Jmol script that loads the backbone (N, CA, C; Angstrom):
load data "model"
ATOM      1  N   UNK A   1       2.282  56.626 -32.223  1.00  0.00           N
ATOM      2  CA  UNK A   1       1.336  55.770 -31.528  1.00  0.00           C
ATOM      3  C   UNK A   1       1.092  54.474 -32.299  1.00  0.00           C
ATOM      4  N   UNK A   2       1.094  54.554 -33.621  1.00  0.00           N
ATOM      5  CA  UNK A   2       0.849  53.350 -34.408  1.00  0.00           C
ATOM      6  C   UNK A   2       1.992  52.356 -34.245  1.00  0.00           C
ATOM      7  N   UNK A   3       3.211  52.853 -33.996  1.00  0.00           N
ATOM      8  CA  UNK A   3       4.335  51.948 -33.768  1.00  0.00           C
ATOM      9  C   UNK A   3       4.164  51.187 -32.455  1.00  0.00           C
ATOM     10  N   UNK A   4       3.608  51.833 -31.454  1.00  0.00           N
ATOM     11  CA  UNK A   4       3.359  51.172 -30.179  1.00  0.00           C
ATOM     12  C   UNK A   4       2.357  50.045 -30.378  1.00  0.00           C
ATOM     13  N   UNK A   5       1.292  50.315 -31.091  1.00  0.00           N
ATOM     14  CA  UNK A   5       0.296  49.280 -31.363  1.00  0.00           C
ATOM     15  C   UNK A   5       0.876  48.159 -32.212  1.00  0.00           C
ATOM     16  N   UNK A   6       1.727  48.505 -33.164  1.00  0.00           N
ATOM     17  CA  UNK A   6       2.394  47.496 -33.981  1.00  0.00           C
ATOM     18  C   UNK A   6       3.268  46.602 -33.099  1.00  0.00           C
ATOM     19  N   UNK A   7       4.013  47.202 -32.190  1.00  0.00           N
ATOM     20  CA  UNK A   7       4.858  46.432 -31.286  1.00  0.00           C
ATOM     21  C   UNK A   7       4.051  45.514 -30.388  1.00  0.00           C
ATOM     22  N   UNK A   8       2.968  46.029 -29.833  1.00  0.00           N
ATOM     23  CA  UNK A   8       2.110  45.207 -28.969  1.00  0.00           C
ATOM     24  C   UNK A   8       1.508  44.057 -29.771  1.00  0.00           C
ATOM     25  N   UNK A   9       1.081  44.346 -30.984  1.00  0.00           N
ATOM     26  CA  UNK A   9       0.522  43.304 -31.839  1.00  0.00           C
ATOM     27  C   UNK A   9       1.541  42.215 -32.154  1.00  0.00           C
ATOM     28  N   UNK A  10       2.788  42.599 -32.423  1.00  0.00           N
ATOM     29  CA  UNK A  10       3.825  41.610 -32.711  1.00  0.00           C
ATOM     30  C   UNK A  10       4.137  40.751 -31.485  1.00  0.00           C
ATOM     31  N   UNK A  11       4.193  41.372 -30.312  1.00  0.00           N
ATOM     32  CA  UNK A  11       4.443  40.615 -29.090  1.00  0.00           C
ATOM     33  C   UNK A  11       3.317  39.611 -28.859  1.00  0.00           C
ATOM     34  N   UNK A  12       2.080  40.047 -29.001  1.00  0.00           N
ATOM     35  CA  UNK A  12       0.947  39.143 -28.799  1.00  0.00           C
ATOM     36  C   UNK A  12       0.940  38.011 -29.818  1.00  0.00           C
ATOM     37  N   UNK A  13       1.294  38.311 -31.052  1.00  0.00           N
ATOM     38  CA  UNK A  13       1.348  37.291 -32.091  1.00  0.00           C
ATOM     39  C   UNK A  13       2.402  36.239 -31.763  1.00  0.00           C
ATOM     40  N   UNK A  14       3.602  36.679 -31.423  1.00  0.00           N
ATOM     41  CA  UNK A  14       4.684  35.741 -31.141  1.00  0.00           C
ATOM     42  C   UNK A  14       4.380  34.918 -29.890  1.00  0.00           C
ATOM     43  N   UNK A  15       3.918  35.574 -28.827  1.00  0.00           N
ATOM     44  CA  UNK A  15       3.605  34.835 -27.608  1.00  0.00           C
ATOM     45  C   UNK A  15       2.446  33.867 -27.832  1.00  0.00           C
ATOM     46  N   UNK A  16       1.462  34.281 -28.591  1.00  0.00           N
ATOM     47  CA  UNK A  16       0.345  33.391 -28.880  1.00  0.00           C
ATOM     48  C   UNK A  16       0.782  32.167 -29.659  1.00  0.00           C
ATOM     49  N   UNK A  17       1.683  32.351 -30.614  1.00  0.00           N
ATOM     50  CA  UNK A  17       2.185  31.217 -31.382  1.00  0.00           C
ATOM     51  C   UNK A  17       2.984  30.261 -30.508  1.00  0.00           C
ATOM     52  N   UNK A  18       3.787  30.808 -29.599  1.00  0.00           N
ATOM     53  CA  UNK A  18       4.560  29.942 -28.706  1.00  0.00           C
ATOM     54  C   UNK A  18       3.625  29.131 -27.818  1.00  0.00           C
ATOM     55  N   UNK A  19       2.629  29.783 -27.241  1.00  0.00           N
ATOM     56  CA  UNK A  19       1.678  29.063 -26.387  1.00  0.00           C
ATOM     57  C   UNK A  19       0.892  28.021 -27.186  1.00  0.00           C
ATOM     58  N   UNK A  20       0.561  28.310 -28.432  1.00  0.00           N
ATOM     59  CA  UNK A  20      -0.231  27.377 -29.239  1.00  0.00           C
ATOM     60  C   UNK A  20       0.606  26.219 -29.777  1.00  0.00           C
ATOM     61  N   UNK A  21       1.848  26.507 -30.171  1.00  0.00           N
ATOM     62  CA  UNK A  21       2.655  25.484 -30.837  1.00  0.00           C
ATOM     63  C   UNK A  21       3.583  24.715 -29.903  1.00  0.00           C
ATOM     64  N   UNK A  22       3.920  25.299 -28.750  1.00  0.00           N
ATOM     65  CA  UNK A  22       4.870  24.630 -27.856  1.00  0.00           C
ATOM     66  C   UNK A  22       4.489  24.826 -26.389  1.00  0.00           C
ATOM     67  N   UNK A  23       3.321  24.338 -25.979  1.00  0.00           N
ATOM     68  CA  UNK A  23       2.906  24.550 -24.583  1.00  0.00           C
ATOM     69  C   UNK A  23       3.811  23.863 -23.571  1.00  0.00           C
ATOM     70  N   UNK A  24       4.410  22.732 -23.927  1.00  0.00           N
ATOM     71  CA  UNK A  24       5.323  22.069 -22.988  1.00  0.00           C
ATOM     72  C   UNK A  24       6.596  22.884 -22.786  1.00  0.00           C
ATOM     73  N   UNK A  25       7.011  23.595 -23.807  1.00  0.00           N
ATOM     74  CA  UNK A  25       8.174  24.488 -23.674  1.00  0.00           C
ATOM     75  C   UNK A  25       7.883  25.594 -22.668  1.00  0.00           C
ATOM     76  N   UNK A  26       6.669  26.128 -22.707  1.00  0.00           N
ATOM     77  CA  UNK A  26       6.273  27.173 -21.762  1.00  0.00           C
ATOM     78  C   UNK A  26       6.293  26.627 -20.340  1.00  0.00           C
ATOM     79  N   UNK A  27       5.840  25.386 -20.143  1.00  0.00           N
ATOM     80  CA  UNK A  27       5.888  24.775 -18.816  1.00  0.00           C
ATOM     81  C   UNK A  27       7.319  24.690 -18.304  1.00  0.00           C
ATOM     82  N   UNK A  28       8.250  24.289 -19.181  1.00  0.00           N
ATOM     83  CA  UNK A  28       9.658  24.196 -18.766  1.00  0.00           C
ATOM     84  C   UNK A  28      10.231  25.570 -18.439  1.00  0.00           C
ATOM     85  N   UNK A  29       9.852  26.577 -19.227  1.00  0.00           N
ATOM     86  CA  UNK A  29      10.329  27.939 -18.962  1.00  0.00           C
ATOM     87  C   UNK A  29       9.814  28.425 -17.615  1.00  0.00           C
ATOM     88  N   UNK A  30       8.546  28.169 -17.308  1.00  0.00           N
ATOM     89  CA  UNK A  30       7.996  28.578 -16.018  1.00  0.00           C
ATOM     90  C   UNK A  30       8.691  27.867 -14.865  1.00  0.00           C
ATOM     91  N   UNK A  31       9.013  26.584 -15.050  1.00  0.00           N
ATOM     92  CA  UNK A  31       9.740  25.860 -14.012  1.00  0.00           C
ATOM     93  C   UNK A  31      11.129  26.450 -13.800  1.00  0.00           C
ATOM     94  N   UNK A  32      11.793  26.833 -14.896  1.00  0.00           N
ATOM     95  CA  UNK A  32      13.110  27.464 -14.773  1.00  0.00           C
ATOM     96  C   UNK A  32      13.001  28.804 -14.053  1.00  0.00           C
ATOM     97  N   UNK A  33      11.949  29.555 -14.336  1.00  0.00           N
ATOM     98  CA  UNK A  33      11.764  30.837 -13.672  1.00  0.00           C
ATOM     99  C   UNK A  33      11.520  30.672 -12.180  1.00  0.00           C
ATOM    100  N   UNK A  34      10.808  29.628 -11.805  1.00  0.00           N
ATOM    101  CA  UNK A  34      10.563  29.372 -10.384  1.00  0.00           C
ATOM    102  C   UNK A  34      11.858  29.085  -9.638  1.00  0.00           C
ATOM    103  N   UNK A  35      12.805  28.438 -10.319  1.00  0.00           N
ATOM    104  CA  UNK A  35      14.078  28.081  -9.695  1.00  0.00           C
ATOM    105  C   UNK A  35      15.043  29.260  -9.594  1.00  0.00           C
ATOM    106  N   UNK A  36      14.789  30.333 -10.326  1.00  0.00           N
ATOM    107  CA  UNK A  36      15.680  31.495 -10.302  1.00  0.00           C
ATOM    108  C   UNK A  36      15.376  32.378  -9.095  1.00  0.00           C
ATOM    109  N   UNK A  37      16.407  33.059  -8.642  1.00  0.00           N
ATOM    110  CA  UNK A  37      16.199  34.021  -7.558  1.00  0.00           C
ATOM    111  C   UNK A  37      15.563  35.283  -8.131  1.00  0.00           C
ATOM    112  N   UNK A  38      15.034  36.097  -7.242  1.00  0.00           N
ATOM    113  CA  UNK A  38      14.406  37.347  -7.672  1.00  0.00           C
ATOM    114  C   UNK A  38      15.408  38.255  -8.378  1.00  0.00           C
ATOM    115  N   UNK A  39      16.619  38.319  -7.875  1.00  0.00           N
ATOM    116  CA  UNK A  39      17.625  39.186  -8.499  1.00  0.00           C
ATOM    117  C   UNK A  39      18.014  38.682  -9.890  1.00  0.00           C
ATOM    118  N   UNK A  40      18.048  37.364 -10.076  1.00  0.00           N
ATOM    119  CA  UNK A  40      18.343  36.829 -11.408  1.00  0.00           C
ATOM    120  C   UNK A  40      17.234  37.176 -12.397  1.00  0.00           C
ATOM    121  N   UNK A  41      15.988  37.026 -11.954  1.00  0.00           N
ATOM    122  CA  UNK A  41      14.862  37.379 -12.836  1.00  0.00           C
ATOM    123  C   UNK A  41      14.870  38.858 -13.165  1.00  0.00           C
ATOM    124  N   UNK A  42      15.186  39.678 -12.189  1.00  0.00           N
ATOM    125  CA  UNK A  42      15.252  41.124 -12.419  1.00  0.00           C
ATOM    126  C   UNK A  42      16.367  41.459 -13.416  1.00  0.00           C
ATOM    127  N   UNK A  43      17.530  40.808 -13.270  1.00  0.00           N
ATOM    128  CA  UNK A  43      18.651  41.031 -14.181  1.00  0.00           C
ATOM    129  C   UNK A  43      18.269  40.675 -15.619  1.00  0.00           C
ATOM    130  N   UNK A  44      17.651  39.499 -15.805  1.00  0.00           N
ATOM    131  CA  UNK A  44      17.250  39.086 -17.152  1.00  0.00           C
ATOM    132  C   UNK A  44      16.169  40.010 -17.718  1.00  0.00           C
ATOM    133  N   UNK A  45      15.260  40.472 -16.886  1.00  0.00           N
ATOM    134  CA  UNK A  45      14.235  41.399 -17.352  1.00  0.00           C
ATOM    135  C   UNK A  45      14.828  42.717 -17.816  1.00  0.00           C
ATOM    136  N   UNK A  46      15.754  43.264 -17.024  1.00  0.00           N
ATOM    137  CA  UNK A  46      16.410  44.522 -17.407  1.00  0.00           C
ATOM    138  C   UNK A  46      17.247  44.322 -18.664  1.00  0.00           C
ATOM    139  N   UNK A  47      17.933  43.179 -18.750  1.00  0.00           N
ATOM    140  CA  UNK A  47      18.747  42.898 -19.934  1.00  0.00           C
ATOM    141  C   UNK A  47      17.888  42.821 -21.191  1.00  0.00           C
ATOM    142  N   UNK A  48      16.749  42.144 -21.105  1.00  0.00           N
ATOM    143  CA  UNK A  48      15.850  42.045 -22.260  1.00  0.00           C
ATOM    144  C   UNK A  48      15.307  43.414 -22.653  1.00  0.00           C
ATOM    145  N   UNK A  49      14.962  44.223 -21.656  1.00  0.00           N
ATOM    146  CA  UNK A  49      14.453  45.563 -21.949  1.00  0.00           C
ATOM    147  C   UNK A  49      15.520  46.402 -22.644  1.00  0.00           C
ATOM    148  N   UNK A  50      16.766  46.311 -22.186  1.00  0.00           N
ATOM    149  CA  UNK A  50      17.845  47.068 -22.818  1.00  0.00           C
ATOM    150  C   UNK A  50      18.119  46.599 -24.245  1.00  0.00           C
ATOM    151  N   UNK A  51      18.112  45.292 -24.448  1.00  0.00           N
ATOM    152  CA  UNK A  51      18.321  44.769 -25.807  1.00  0.00           C
ATOM    153  C   UNK A  51      17.183  45.215 -26.722  1.00  0.00           C
ATOM    154  N   UNK A  52      15.964  45.164 -26.230  1.00  0.00           N
ATOM    155  CA  UNK A  52      14.833  45.632 -27.034  1.00  0.00           C
ATOM    156  C   UNK A  52      14.940  47.106 -27.359  1.00  0.00           C
ATOM    157  N   UNK A  53      15.361  47.912 -26.381  1.00  0.00           N
ATOM    158  CA  UNK A  53      15.534  49.353 -26.635  1.00  0.00           C
ATOM    159  C   UNK A  53      16.635  49.598 -27.663  1.00  0.00           C
ATOM    160  N   UNK A  54      17.721  48.835 -27.585  1.00  0.00           N
ATOM    161  CA  UNK A  54      18.801  48.990 -28.569  1.00  0.00           C
ATOM    162  C   UNK A  54      18.344  48.609 -29.970  1.00  0.00           C
ATOM    163  N   UNK A  55      17.578  47.536 -30.065  1.00  0.00           N
ATOM    164  CA  UNK A  55      17.067  47.136 -31.383  1.00  0.00           C
ATOM    165  C   UNK A  55      16.180  48.242 -31.960  1.00  0.00           C
ATOM    166  N   UNK A  56      15.291  48.777 -31.150  1.00  0.00           N
ATOM    167  CA  UNK A  56      14.424  49.847 -31.626  1.00  0.00           C
ATOM    168  C   UNK A  56      15.220  51.084 -32.009  1.00  0.00           C
ATOM    169  N   UNK A  57      16.258  51.383 -31.246  1.00  0.00           N
ATOM    170  CA  UNK A  57      17.091  52.566 -31.531  1.00  0.00           C
ATOM    171  C   UNK A  57      17.803  52.388 -32.870  1.00  0.00           C
ATOM    172  N   UNK A  58      18.354  51.161 -33.104  1.00  0.00           N
ATOM    173  CA  UNK A  58      19.037  50.902 -34.382  1.00  0.00           C
ATOM    174  C   UNK A  58      18.052  50.943 -35.560  1.00  0.00           C
ATOM    175  N   UNK A  59      16.852  50.414 -35.352  1.00  0.00           N
ATOM    176  CA  UNK A  59      15.870  50.428 -36.435  1.00  0.00           C
ATOM    177  C   UNK A  59      15.396  51.829 -36.760  1.00  0.00           C
ATOM    178  N   UNK A  60      15.310  52.668 -35.744  1.00  0.00           N
ATOM    179  CA  UNK A  60      14.842  54.048 -35.965  1.00  0.00           C
ATOM    180  C   UNK A  60      15.907  54.855 -36.698  1.00  0.00           C
ATOM    181  N   UNK A  61      17.173  54.606 -36.374  1.00  0.00           N
ATOM    182  CA  UNK A  61      18.284  55.388 -36.938  1.00  0.00           C
ATOM    183  C   UNK A  61      18.498  55.145 -38.366  1.00  0.00           C
TER     184      UNK A  61
END
end "model"
wireframe off; spacefill off
backbone 0.3
color backbone group
């Protein structure tokens, strides 16, 4: 359970830093997301989830 909280804390830290240090970058990312189709967004979401799972699997091993 502590690893889950650690992961959530790291995600919040990184996202908070991006929003604080590069807000215009976030605007451009949101504009790019609006231009993508639903299937493209779904593909990238699944791909990111799989890469994250692989990283966690390698770190655990």
